[in-house]
N, CA, C and O atoms as CSV, one atom per row, in Angstrom:
chain,resi,resn,atom,element,x,y,z
A,1,GLU,N,N,124.209,-30.925,69.067
A,1,GLU,CA,C,124.692,-29.724,69.712
A,1,GLU,C,C,125.798,-30.097,70.694
A,1,GLU,O,O,125.672,-31.070,71.438
A,2,THR,N,N,126.861,-29.338,70.695
A,2,THR,CA,C,127.996,-29.593,71.572
A,2,THR,C,C,127.782,-28.920,72.920
A,2,THR,O,O,127.353,-27.768,72.996
A,3,VAL,N,N,128.091,-29.662,73.984
A,3,VAL,CA,C,128.014,-29.110,75.333
A,3,VAL,C,C,129.352,-28.480,75.663
A,3,VAL,O,O,130.393,-29.124,75.532
A,4,VAL,N,N,129.333,-27.237,76.085
A,4,VAL,CA,C,130.555,-26.535,76.459
A,4,VAL,C,C,130.656,-26.538,77.980
A,4,VAL,O,O,129.801,-25.963,78.652
A,5,PRO,N,N,131.697,-27.182,78.541
A,5,PRO,CA,C,131.839,-27.226,79.998
A,5,PRO,C,C,131.999,-25.835,80.601
A,5,PRO,O,O,132.613,-24.949,80.007
A,6,LEU,N,N,131.436,-25.663,81.788
A,6,LEU,CA,C,131.568,-24.391,82.504
A,6,LEU,C,C,132.876,-24.298,83.271
A,6,LEU,O,O,133.274,-23.215,83.699
A,7,VAL,N,N,133.545,-25.429,83.446
A,7,VAL,CA,C,134.808,-25.479,84.177
A,7,VAL,C,C,135.838,-26.243,83.361
A,7,VAL,O,O,135.488,-27.019,82.471
A,8,ARG,N,N,137.107,-26.019,83.668
A,8,ARG,CA,C,138.176,-26.764,83.002
A,8,ARG,C,C,138.264,-28.153,83.604
A,8,ARG,O,O,138.017,-28.332,84.797
A,9,THR,N,N,138.611,-29.128,82.795
A,9,THR,CA,C,138.779,-30.489,83.279
A,9,THR,C,C,140.200,-30.952,83.023
A,9,THR,O,O,140.880,-30.443,82.132
A,10,ALA,N,N,140.644,-31.922,83.812
A,10,ALA,CA,C,142.018,-32.411,83.700
A,10,ALA,C,C,142.222,-33.262,82.451
A,10,ALA,O,O,143.337,-33.371,81.941
A,11,GLY,N,N,141.157,-33.856,81.970
A,11,GLY,CA,C,141.287,-34.729,80.809
A,11,GLY,C,C,139.979,-34.823,80.054
A,11,GLY,O,O,139.005,-34.143,80.375
A,12,ARG,N,N,139.975,-35.675,79.046
A,12,ARG,CA,C,138.780,-35.818,78.220
A,12,ARG,C,C,137.965,-37.044,78.587
A,12,ARG,O,O,136.877,-37.246,78.048
A,13,HIS,N,N,138.473,-37.866,79.494
A,13,HIS,CA,C,137.779,-39.091,79.882
A,13,HIS,C,C,136.774,-38.772,80.979
A,13,HIS,O,O,137.113,-38.153,81.988
A,14,SER,N,N,135.534,-39.201,80.770
A,14,SER,CA,C,134.510,-38.816,81.735
A,14,SER,C,C,133.692,-39.982,82.263
A,14,SER,O,O,132.805,-39.779,83.092
A,15,PHE,N,N,133.968,-41.200,81.805
A,15,PHE,CA,C,133.133,-42.331,82.217
A,15,PHE,C,C,133.919,-43.285,83.087
A,15,PHE,O,O,134.990,-43.737,82.682
A,16,PRO,N,N,133.428,-43.602,84.259
A,16,PRO,CA,C,132.318,-42.983,84.972
A,16,PRO,C,C,132.795,-41.742,85.710
A,16,PRO,O,O,133.997,-41.496,85.804
A,17,SER,N,N,131.875,-40.976,86.222
A,17,SER,CA,C,132.221,-39.777,86.978
A,17,SER,C,C,132.836,-40.164,88.319
A,17,SER,O,O,132.187,-40.815,89.137
A,18,SER,N,N,134.060,-39.772,88.538
A,18,SER,CA,C,134.709,-40.101,89.823
A,18,SER,C,C,134.083,-39.313,90.973
A,18,SER,O,O,134.054,-39.793,92.106
A,19,HIS,N,N,133.581,-38.105,90.691
A,19,HIS,CA,C,132.897,-37.342,91.737
A,19,HIS,C,C,131.633,-38.079,92.184
A,19,HIS,O,O,131.369,-38.192,93.381
A,20,ALA,N,N,130.861,-38.577,91.231
A,20,ALA,CA,C,129.643,-39.312,91.569
A,20,ALA,C,C,129.974,-40.610,92.290
A,20,ALA,O,O,129.273,-41.000,93.224
A,21,THR,N,N,131.035,-41.278,91.864
A,21,THR,CA,C,131.455,-42.520,92.517
A,21,THR,C,C,131.804,-42.271,93.976
A,21,THR,O,O,131.334,-42.985,94.861
A,22,SER,N,N,132.624,-41.266,94.226
A,22,SER,CA,C,133.035,-40.948,95.593
A,22,SER,C,C,131.856,-40.488,96.451
A,22,SER,O,O,131.744,-40.875,97.614
A,23,ALA,N,N,130.988,-39.671,95.882
A,23,ALA,CA,C,129.850,-39.144,96.633
A,23,ALA,C,C,128.888,-40.258,97.026
A,23,ALA,O,O,128.406,-40.292,98.158
A,24,ALA,N,N,128.610,-41.159,96.108
A,24,ALA,CA,C,127.694,-42.265,96.411
A,24,ALA,C,C,128.308,-43.217,97.429
A,24,ALA,O,O,127.613,-43.693,98.326
A,25,ALA,N,N,129.594,-43.497,97.302
A,25,ALA,CA,C,130.262,-44.367,98.273
A,25,ALA,C,C,130.220,-43.742,99.665
A,25,ALA,O,O,129.944,-44.427,100.650
A,26,ALA,N,N,130.491,-42.458,99.742
A,26,ALA,CA,C,130.434,-41.770,101.037
A,26,ALA,C,C,129.017,-41.776,101.601
A,26,ALA,O,O,128.826,-41.923,102.808
A,27,ALA,N,N,128.032,-41.618,100.732
A,27,ALA,CA,C,126.639,-41.624,101.184
A,27,ALA,C,C,126.250,-42.977,101.766
A,27,ALA,O,O,125.530,-43.036,102.762
A,28,VAL,N,N,126.712,-44.056,101.161
A,28,VAL,CA,C,126.424,-45.393,101.696
A,28,VAL,C,C,127.053,-45.554,103.078
A,28,VAL,O,O,126.401,-46.018,104.013
A,29,VAL,N,N,128.310,-45.172,103.199
A,29,VAL,CA,C,129.022,-45.333,104.470
A,29,VAL,C,C,128.434,-44.428,105.547
A,29,VAL,O,O,128.111,-44.896,106.639
A,30,PHE,N,N,128.294,-43.142,105.251
A,30,PHE,CA,C,127.758,-42.221,106.253
A,30,PHE,C,C,126.287,-42.486,106.532
A,30,PHE,O,O,125.830,-42.320,107.663
A,31,GLY,N,N,125.545,-42.894,105.517
A,31,GLY,CA,C,124.148,-43.266,105.732
A,31,GLY,C,C,124.026,-44.432,106.689
A,31,GLY,O,O,123.110,-44.480,107.509
A,32,GLY,N,N,124.963,-45.386,106.582
A,32,GLY,CA,C,124.993,-46.515,107.504
A,32,GLY,C,C,125.308,-46.110,108.932
A,32,GLY,O,O,124.984,-46.828,109.878
A,33,LEU,N,N,125.935,-44.970,109.079
A,33,LEU,CA,C,126.252,-44.447,110.410
A,33,LEU,C,C,125.151,-43.524,110.927
A,33,LEU,O,O,125.265,-42.972,112.021
A,34,GLY,N,N,124.096,-43.358,110.149
A,34,GLY,CA,C,122.968,-42.554,110.591
A,34,GLY,C,C,122.994,-41.095,110.176
A,34,GLY,O,O,122.180,-40.308,110.659
A,35,VAL,N,N,123.897,-40.716,109.304
A,35,VAL,CA,C,123.963,-39.331,108.835
A,35,VAL,C,C,122.885,-39.141,107.771
A,35,VAL,O,O,123.007,-39.654,106.659
A,36,ARG,N,N,121.855,-38.420,108.106
A,36,ARG,CA,C,120.708,-38.271,107.205
A,36,ARG,C,C,120.990,-37.392,105.999
A,36,ARG,O,O,120.330,-37.539,104.970
A,37,ALA,N,N,121.934,-36.498,106.095
A,37,ALA,CA,C,122.225,-35.576,104.996
A,37,ALA,C,C,123.104,-36.205,103.924
A,37,ALA,O,O,123.407,-35.550,102.927
A,38,ALA,N,N,123.517,-37.445,104.098
A,38,ALA,CA,C,124.476,-38.061,103.182
A,38,ALA,C,C,123.938,-38.167,101.756
A,38,ALA,O,O,124.625,-37.775,100.812
A,39,TRP,N,N,122.726,-38.686,101.583
A,39,TRP,CA,C,122.201,-38.874,100.231
A,39,TRP,C,C,121.851,-37.563,99.532
A,39,TRP,O,O,122.143,-37.424,98.344
A,40,PRO,N,N,121.233,-36.592,100.222
A,40,PRO,CA,C,120.995,-35.308,99.532
A,40,PRO,C,C,122.291,-34.627,99.098
A,40,PRO,O,O,122.339,-34.008,98.035
A,41,LEU,N,N,123.335,-34.736,99.908
A,41,LEU,CA,C,124.617,-34.144,99.521
A,41,LEU,C,C,125.213,-34.876,98.323
A,41,LEU,O,O,125.762,-34.245,97.419
A,42,ALA,N,N,125.109,-36.202,98.311
A,42,ALA,CA,C,125.612,-36.973,97.169
A,42,ALA,C,C,124.836,-36.615,95.907
A,42,ALA,O,O,125.421,-36.485,94.832
A,43,ALA,N,N,123.529,-36.457,96.033
A,43,ALA,CA,C,122.712,-36.072,94.876
A,43,ALA,C,C,123.123,-34.692,94.358
A,43,ALA,O,O,123.143,-34.456,93.150
A,44,ALA,N,N,123.446,-33.791,95.274
A,44,ALA,CA,C,123.885,-32.453,94.874
A,44,ALA,C,C,125.213,-32.510,94.109
A,44,ALA,O,O,125.399,-31.801,93.119
A,45,VAL,N,N,126.127,-33.355,94.574
A,45,VAL,CA,C,127.406,-33.520,93.871
A,45,VAL,C,C,127.155,-34.058,92.463
A,45,VAL,O,O,127.725,-33.564,91.490
A,46,CYS,N,N,126.301,-35.069,92.364
A,46,CYS,CA,C,125.988,-35.653,91.056
A,46,CYS,C,C,125.353,-34.620,90.125
A,46,CYS,O,O,125.715,-34.524,88.952
A,47,ALA,N,N,124.417,-33.861,90.650
A,47,ALA,CA,C,123.751,-32.834,89.839
A,47,ALA,C,C,124.740,-31.760,89.393
A,47,ALA,O,O,124.639,-31.233,88.285
A,48,SER,N,N,125.690,-31.444,90.259
A,48,SER,CA,C,126.663,-30.402,89.910
A,48,SER,C,C,127.502,-30.793,88.703
A,48,SER,O,O,127.911,-29.928,87.929
A,49,ARG,N,N,127.762,-32.077,88.533
A,49,ARG,CA,C,128.549,-32.539,87.384
A,49,ARG,C,C,127.797,-32.320,86.083
A,49,ARG,O,O,128.390,-32.028,85.045
A,50,LEU,N,N,126.465,-32.467,86.159
A,50,LEU,CA,C,125.632,-32.239,84.974
A,50,LEU,C,C,125.493,-30.745,84.686
A,50,LEU,O,O,125.600,-30.315,83.537
A,51,VAL,N,N,125.255,-29.963,85.730
A,51,VAL,CA,C,125.085,-28.517,85.566
A,51,VAL,C,C,126.362,-27.878,85.034
A,51,VAL,O,O,126.312,-26.973,84.201
A,52,ALA,N,N,127.506,-28.355,85.522
A,52,ALA,CA,C,128.786,-27.805,85.057
A,52,ALA,C,C,129.092,-28.226,83.624
A,52,ALA,O,O,129.962,-27.645,82.975
A,53,GLY,N,N,128.375,-29.240,83.129
A,53,GLY,CA,C,128.574,-29.676,81.757
A,53,GLY,C,C,129.797,-30.533,81.539
A,53,GLY,O,O,130.276,-30.646,80.411
A,54,VAL,N,N,130.317,-31.141,82.596
A,54,VAL,CA,C,131.530,-31.949,82.463
A,54,VAL,C,C,131.235,-33.441,82.370
A,54,VAL,O,O,132.152,-34.236,82.166
A,55,HIS,N,N,129.956,-33.841,82.518
A,55,HIS,CA,C,129.576,-35.248,82.409
A,55,HIS,C,C,128.221,-35.389,81.742
A,55,HIS,O,O,127.370,-34.503,81.828
A,56,TYR,N,N,128.041,-36.502,81.086
A,56,TYR,CA,C,126.737,-36.894,80.574
A,56,TYR,C,C,125.985,-37.588,81.705
A,56,TYR,O,O,126.607,-38.067,82.653
A,57,PRO,N,N,124.659,-37.649,81.621
A,57,PRO,CA,C,123.898,-38.352,82.666
A,57,PRO,C,C,124.345,-39.804,82.864
A,57,PRO,O,O,124.347,-40.301,83.990
A,58,SER,N,N,124.719,-40.474,81.793
A,58,SER,CA,C,125.176,-41.868,81.920
A,58,SER,C,C,126.481,-41.963,82.711
A,58,SER,O,O,126.692,-42.941,83.429
A,59,ASP,N,N,127.352,-40.972,82.592
A,59,ASP,CA,C,128.601,-40.946,83.366
A,59,ASP,C,C,128.297,-40.864,84.855
A,59,ASP,O,O,128.892,-41.569,85.670
A,60,VAL,N,N,127.358,-39.990,85.188
A,60,VAL,CA,C,126.995,-39.770,86.588
A,60,VAL,C,C,126.262,-40.990,87.145
A,60,VAL,O,O,126.550,-41.430,88.258
A,61,ALA,N,N,125.320,-41.538,86.381
A,61,ALA,CA,C,124.572,-42.708,86.850
A,61,ALA,C,C,125.501,-43.903,87.065
A,61,ALA,O,O,125.383,-44.607,88.067
A,62,ALA,N,N,126.412,-44.130,86.142
A,62,ALA,CA,C,127.353,-45.243,86.281
A,62,ALA,C,C,128.280,-45.025,87.475
A,62,ALA,O,O,128.574,-45.966,88.212
A,63,GLY,N,N,128.734,-43.803,87.665
A,63,GLY,CA,C,129.605,-43.498,88.803
A,63,GLY,C,C,128.892,-43.700,90.129
A,63,GLY,O,O,129.452,-44.274,91.063
A,64,ALA,N,N,127.650,-43.226,90.208
A,64,ALA,CA,C,126.878,-43.387,91.442
A,64,ALA,C,C,126.621,-44.860,91.739
A,64,ALA,O,O,126.733,-45.293,92.886
A,65,ALA,N,N,126.279,-45.626,90.717
A,65,ALA,CA,C,126.040,-47.058,90.913
A,65,ALA,C,C,127.319,-47.776,91.339
A,65,ALA,O,O,127.293,-48.620,92.234
A,66,LEU,N,N,128.426,-47.442,90.703
A,66,LEU,CA,C,129.702,-48.052,91.048
A,66,LEU,C,C,130.096,-47.728,92.489
A,66,LEU,O,O,130.522,-48.613,93.231
A,67,GLY,N,N,129.956,-46.474,92.880
A,67,GLY,CA,C,130.316,-46.071,94.242
A,67,GLY,C,C,129.449,-46.734,95.292
A,67,GLY,O,O,129.953,-47.216,96.307
A,68,ALA,N,N,128.135,-46.763,95.053
A,68,ALA,CA,C,127.213,-47.373,96.013
A,68,ALA,C,C,127.481,-48.870,96.141
A,68,ALA,O,O,127.517,-49.404,97.249
A,69,LEU,N,N,127.667,-49.543,95.015
A,69,LEU,CA,C,127.918,-50.979,95.040
A,69,LEU,C,C,129.241,-51.301,95.734
A,69,LEU,O,O,129.314,-52.215,96.555
A,70,THR,N,N,130.277,-50.548,95.400
A,70,THR,CA,C,131.584,-50.785,95.989
A,70,THR,C,C,131.551,-50.575,97.499
A,70,THR,O,O,132.106,-51.375,98.251
A,71,ALA,N,N,130.904,-49.503,97.942
A,71,ALA,CA,C,130.817,-49.238,99.380
A,71,ALA,C,C,130.006,-50.319,100.082
A,71,ALA,O,O,130.351,-50.744,101.185
A,72,ARG,N,N,128.937,-50.758,99.447
A,72,ARG,CA,C,128.098,-51.811,100.041
A,72,ARG,C,C,128.880,-53.113,100.160
A,72,ARG,O,O,128.832,-53.771,101.199
A,73,LEU,N,N,129.600,-53.490,99.105
A,73,LEU,CA,C,130.410,-54.703,99.152
A,73,LEU,C,C,131.546,-54.579,100.164
A,73,LEU,O,O,131.859,-55.536,100.873
A,74,GLY,N,N,132.157,-53.408,100.229
A,74,GLY,CA,C,133.227,-53.172,101.203
A,74,GLY,C,C,132.724,-53.263,102.631
A,74,GLY,O,O,133.395,-53.819,103.501
A,75,THR,N,N,131.550,-52.720,102.869
A,75,THR,CA,C,130.950,-52.794,104.205
A,75,THR,C,C,130.661,-54.245,104.567
A,75,THR,O,O,130.929,-54.683,105.685
A,76,HIS,N,N,130.112,-54.981,103.612
A,76,HIS,CA,C,129.813,-56.392,103.833
A,76,HIS,C,C,131.100,-57.175,104.139
A,76,HIS,O,O,131.124,-58.011,105.043
A,77,TRP,N,N,132.146,-56.901,103.391
A,77,TRP,CA,C,133.432,-57.578,103.591
A,77,TRP,C,C,134.040,-57.240,104.945
A,77,TRP,O,O,134.562,-58.119,105.631
A,78,MET,N,N,133.974,-55.955,105.335
A,78,MET,CA,C,134.540,-55.530,106.620
A,78,MET,C,C,133.807,-56.161,107.803
A,78,MET,O,O,134.399,-56.364,108.864
A,79,ARG,N,N,132.550,-56.465,107.629
A,79,ARG,CA,C,131.785,-57.112,108.683
A,79,ARG,C,C,131.985,-58.622,108.691
A,79,ARG,O,O,131.319,-59.333,109.444
A,80,GLY,N,N,132.872,-59.104,107.880
A,80,GLY,CA,C,133.162,-60.525,107.840
A,80,GLY,C,C,132.171,-61.332,107.040
A,80,GLY,O,O,132.046,-62.542,107.234
A,81,GLY,N,N,131.462,-60.672,106.139
A,81,GLY,CA,C,130.509,-61.379,105.296
A,81,GLY,C,C,129.227,-61.744,105.992
A,81,GLY,O,O,128.476,-62.586,105.501
A,82,SER,N,N,128.953,-61.122,107.140
A,82,SER,CA,C,127.714,-61.425,107.856
A,82,SER,C,C,126.520,-60.874,107.112
A,82,SER,O,O,126.634,-59.892,106.379
A,83,ARG,N,N,125.384,-61.500,107.297
A,83,ARG,CA,C,124.161,-61.032,106.638
A,83,ARG,C,C,123.640,-59.799,107.349
A,83,ARG,O,O,123.712,-59.683,108.572
A,84,ASP,N,N,123.107,-58.867,106.540
A,84,ASP,CA,C,122.523,-57.629,107.107
A,84,ASP,C,C,121.061,-57.836,107.398
A,84,ASP,O,O,120.391,-56.920,107.876
């Protein structure tokens, strides 16, 4: 069965989801600053990509993992490689 997107997209490439990548990266950074709403908001962004029909679950999962990992590595690098 074909999934029909609820919104128009700029292109046909969907892997990984850039929305999920950005949301997860922001959640890592803001979560580190003590913002408790960061992860629920990131989860909502990820879910919205599935509900809108513009991404497969694997696109969203890969994007979220990429964003979280990148933000974590960036934070580690900015701290001079110190152990957390």
